[in-house]
N, C-alpha and C positions, 0 to 999 in steps of 0.2 A: 686717471686724472693726473695731470702734470701741474705742480704748483711751483711758483717762482716768487722771488721778491717782486712786488708790484711794479716798481720802476723798470726792472729788467724785462718783465713781461710786456709792458707797454712799449718799450724800445724795440723789442723783437717784432711786435705786431706792426708798428709804424715804419720802422726802418727796413726790416727784412721782407715783410709781406705787403707793405704799402697800404695797410688797412687803417681806417679812421673810424671813430665811433659814430654809429647811426642811431642807437637807441640805448637807453639805460633805465633802470628802475630798481626798486627794492623788493625782494621776495618776502614771504610771510615770516621768515626767520630774521629779517632785517639785514640780509646780505645784499651787497650791491651786485646787480646783474648787468653786464654790458654786452652789447653786440657791436662788433667791429666788422668792417667790410672794405674790400678793395673795389672802387668803382669801375675799374677797367677789367679786372679778371673776374669780378663778382664772387671771389672767395670770401668766406666769413668765419668769424670766431666768436664763441660765447665765452666770456670771462666772468668768473665769480670771485669777488673779493671777500676773503674770509676775515680780513683785518685791514687796517690802513696800510700795512706793510706787505701783505701777502695776497696773491691772486692765483686762482687755479683755472686752467684751461678745461672747460667742460665739454666743448664739442667744436668741430670745424666742418666746413662743407664748401660747396660751390654753387653757383647760379642763384645767389640771393638777389632778388629784385626788391627795390625799395620804392613803392608807389610815390609819385610826386617828385622824385629825384632822378628817375630814369626817363622821364617824359612819358610814363605809362600810368594807367590807372589800374588799381587792383580789381580784377574781374569779379572776384568773390564779393568784394565790398560794394561794387556797383550793382550787381544783379541780386544781391541779398542771399546768396547761397553760402 
């Protein structure tokens, strides 16, 4: 897990990787969980903020589809599986 000052982490995600936030929420410990994604490359990052000043990179990947934003429907949601 890589942790950085929050503003530095956000700058890297937006400026270096072209990712923008697509989802966020609180986990059961009250930490902010955010999912960032580049709409062109479809790379994604999960960021966990452990305080207002510090965020940690939890995971990264590629080929993240976001139903409703890519002009596609989520097959699992549509067919109930």
